[in-house]
N, C-alpha and C positions, 0 to 999 in steps of 0.2 A: 584334640579339637575339643572346645568345650561346645554343648548345643548352644544353638542360636535361637532365644525365646521369641515369640512373634508380639513384640510390643512396640508400642509407637513412641518414639523420642523425637526431640526437638526435629523438624523439617522444613526445609526451606523449599517448595516445590517450583520448580520452572513456571513459566508463562503455559508452556506448552502443553500438551495432551501428556499424560501420564497414564501407567497401567499400576492399576491398585496394589496387585501382588508384588511387584518387585519394589514398591515404595515400602510395603509392610516388611518385605522380607529384609532391605536394608537397614529400615528402624530396628528391625530385630538384631542384625549384628552390631549396629551401635550402641543399642542398650545391653548388648553381652560385653561391650568393650573389646570385640575382636577388631573395630575400626573406628575410628574417630570421625569419619565422613567419608561420602561418597558422591560421585557423580555417573549416573547411569542411563545409557542411551540406546533405543531400539530405533531399527529402522526397517520398513518392509517396501520394496520395490520403489526406493528413494525418497519413500514417505515416511517421517518422523512419527512413530507410535508413541514414543515416550521419552522423554527427558526431565531428570529430576536432580536436583543438588540437595543432600540431606545431611545432618550433622553438621561437624566443623571443621572448617581448614586449618584452624589454631585453638586447641581446648582452653589454654592457658588465658589468651586473648580475647574467647568467647567471638572469635571472628565467623560467622557463618561460611559454611560450603556454597560455593555460587557455581552456575553453570558454566561458568568461563573461569575458573579456577585451572591452574596449570600443575600438573605433574609431570615428575621423571617418570618417564615410559620405558626406561632401561631397554629392556630386550625387545620389545616391540617397535625397536629402532629396525632389527634385524629383517623383517619383511620389506622396509623402505630401503634396504640396502639391497636385497634382491632385486628388488623393481629398478633401481638404479643400474645393476649389471646387466638386466634385460633389455634397458633402453637403449644400452650400449649395444648388445646385439642386433636389436631392430635395426641399429644404425650403420650397423656393418662394421662396426669397430673391433669386435672381439665375436668368439664363441665360447660358450662355457665349458665346451669338450677340450678348450687350448690349455696346453701346461701353462701355469704361472710364469714359468720362467720366460715365455715368450716375451711378455711384457714386462718382467722385473728380472733383470739379470742377476741378480744378486740370489736368486732362487735356485741358480745352476748348482750353489755351494752347498745345495740343502741333503744332508746324509741322516742316515739312521745312525744307531747306538756303535753299530759294528763299523761305522766308516764307509758303508755303500750308499753312491748317490742315489738320491730318490727323487721322483718326479710327481708332483701333483697337480691336480686340475682345477680350474674354477669351480666346476660343479662339485667337486669333494670338498672345496672349502664351504661351498653354501650348503651343503646336504650334511656336514659335520662329519665326515669320513677322511679327512687329510690327514689323520694323525699328528696335526703340528704341535707343537709344545706353546705353553703360554709364556708370556712375559710377565714377571710379578710386579705388583703394584710398585715397590722398592725400585726395580729396575725402569719402568716407565713413567712413573710418576710426573718427572719434571720435562717430558716430551709435548711438543708443541705441533707436531707434524707426523701424519702416517707414514710419511717416507724415514723418518726417524725410526721409528718402531720396527720395521722390516729386517733391518740387521738383528736385532735382539731375537726374532724368530728364527732366522736362518742359522742363528750360531747356536740353537739346541737341537739337538737329535729328534727326529721324526718319530713318534713312540708306538707305532705300529704300520703295518703295510696299508698304504692309502685305499681305501675302497673295502677294505678287509673288515672293519667294523664302523659303529657309530660311537663317538664321543663328542658331545657338545664342545665348541670351539670357539673361542673369542678371540683367537688369531684367525682363525678361517676367515672370518665375517670382514676383519679388519684388513686382510690381503685382498680379498675381493675389492674391498673401496678403495684400496691402492690402486688398483689394476684401474678402476674407473677413473680417478684421477689423471693415469698416466694416459688414458687414451682419450680423454677428454679435453686434458688441458687446462683441468679447475682443480682446485682443493675441492673434497668432497662437500663441505658446507656448502661452498659457492655453488656447486652443481645442483645440490639439492634445492637450494634456493629458487636459483633460475628456473630449472627444467621441471619441478614438481611443484614444492610449496607455493611459491609466488602464483604460478598458474592455474593452480587448486584453489586457492584464496586460503591456506594454511597460514593464516598472519602470526600465530602463536607458537607455530612447531620451528624449533631452533636448538642449535647444541650451545647457543651463549646467550641467554635471555639477557634483555637489558633491565636496567633498574626498575622500571615499571612492571616488566613483566615478571619479575623476582618479588615482587610485592604480592602478585596473586600465587606464588607457588603454594601447593597445600603443605603443610608441615608434616614431616614422616614420623612415625609413632612404631616402638615396639611393645610388646605386651610382656610384662614381666610375669614373674612365677606367683605373684600375688593377684595377677587378675587385673591389673592396672596399665594403662597405656603412658609412656614415657617418652619424651623426645628422642629422636635417634637421625644421626645426620645421612647426607647421600653418600653413600660408602666410597665413590671414586672422585670426592671433590679434595678430601684432605682437609687442609685448613684453607685453603683456598677460596675467595668467595663464589657463588654459584655464577656471578657474573663476568668472573675472569676470562677472559678469550686465550689463557695461557695455558691450554690443553689442547691435544689434539681432538680430532672430531671423530667421537669414539662408534664408529658404525655398527659397532657391537650392543651397544646401549647407552649411548649419550644424550639421545633427543628427550626434548620437555615438547608438550603438547596438551590439547586440551581435548576433552571428548568431540567436541564439533568438529575441531580441525581434522583428528582422525577420521571421524566420520566420513568425510570428503574424500580422502584417500581410499578408505574400505569401500567405498559405493563405486569409485572408480575402477577399483579392482572386481567388484563384483558386475560390472556392466562391460565386464571383457577388454578394460583397458581405455573407456573413452567415459569424458562427464562433461556434459555440458555443451556439445559439439567440438571438445577438443578430444584428440587422441593422443595418447601418452604412450601405451602398447599395444601391439597386434594381439587380436584374441588368440592367436596360437602359442606367442609368448606367457599370455597369462596363464594358458591350460598349463603349459610346459612349466611353469615358476610353482602353480598351487595344486600339482598333484604330484603323487608319491615317485620322488628320483631316487629314494635310498633303499630300491630294490626289497629285499629280506631280511636285511638288517633291522634287527632289534633296536628301536627308539625309545627316549624318554619323551616327558617324564612324567606321563600318564599313562596306564593301557590304553592299548588298540590306536596307536599312533604311528605313522609314516613321517618323512620329511620330504617335502619340496624344496625348490632354492630359495632359502632364506625363510621358508613358511612351515610350521607345523602344520601336517594332515591329519585329519581322524580318520583312520579306517574305520574303525569298528566302535560307534559310541558307547560308552559305558562310565559308569562311578561319573564324574563331575561333569563330564562330555554327553549323557545319557540323551538329554533332551535334545542334541544336535544331531543333524542329518549325517550320514557318512558320507566323506569329500567336504564337510566345513574345513576352513584352512584359517589360520591365524597366528596369533603369539601371545604370550603372557610376557610380564617382565615382572624383575626381581622383588618389587615392592607391592605386588600382587594386581597391578593393572592388567586387563584383558581385553584382546578385541580379536573377534572371531566373525567368519561369513561364511552364513550357511547358503550355499550356491541352489540348494533345491525348495526351500522356504523363502528364499529371497531375503534372507534378514541379515542385519549386522548387530552383533551384541557388542556392548561397548562399556565396562566397567572399569572407573577409576577410583582408585584407593591408594593410601601411602603407609603401609603396614609392612616394617622391616623384617620381621624375624617370623613369617608364616614357615611351619615346617617344610613347607611345599608350595610356595607361590601359585603353580598351577593346578595343586591339587585341594586347594582351601575349600572348605565348607561355604566361605562367602561366594566363592565363583558358583559352586553348586547351585545353591539357593537362588542365584542371580538366573542364571540359565534356565531352570526349572521354571521360575516367576515368568521370566521375559518369553517362554517359548508358549505359554498357554494361551 
């Protein structure tokens, strides 16, 4: 990781209040060519302390980043999926302790490498301890529904005894979303739109951007060995346009969103499942979802973490998370986006960037300097 100089570069600040240290830290990351641009947002007790758009959404076309720029948020989708599952538990439609096979009969055929039958629970899917194997991009690339994905997952042997270890699992999260579809009677995208995104006012959060939204998506860049930024496509799209609806709703990492949209979701969680007079989840469900459910299992992607139900939970702040409080929960995305809720300081930290090849998107220096600057 190259050191990030504290230099000022092109900055298009939002009209809202800004935190100078955050502005300076992001300008430094842009000057060092770690990122092309960023949108950063910090709230405290529901009040926006900071909102800034810096650098470029498109370097070649010199299109400035804007506060309503849209980003592929990748695995920041997982807490949304966890929330959907808990909404169905609240409604009495399921329990996270239930076996998946109760809702998806094909999972009665799930076996390990020796051919022994295996039972996994929804909780194990959300905690990443299910042991499920992954469908490859070649196998799943043409699928348009989560229902079609399930047989591919079941056909492969479970890799370890469920609950015995932590292994990040895309299959587990997508399986949990398929259960939501079955018990709700709606496809996952429609469920989220009707029960979460529309009520919260998250108008730019979607698996399927419109043409108008696509024009606002920040370009993704990879850093070359020579220290330059070059365009890099979104890994899951293949050759299909971002506006195509011919792909299944990737509950593990398919959402696009803005900083302002995701902040609404985060504020609802911080408030114990309620926002603007509407309750989405019970406080008990939020607590269950956002506290460690992984026991003593060693988890990733940075030291000091445990896992909730679709959420990473910081047990012992250190390194990139040193500025956050114990119990802070959230998730990062493959291209560097980060969303973290600090329940002690009542703060939300949102970092929106599109960098394709951080060695560890959760352990990046850009994330560390953002948290440090946002916490002062």
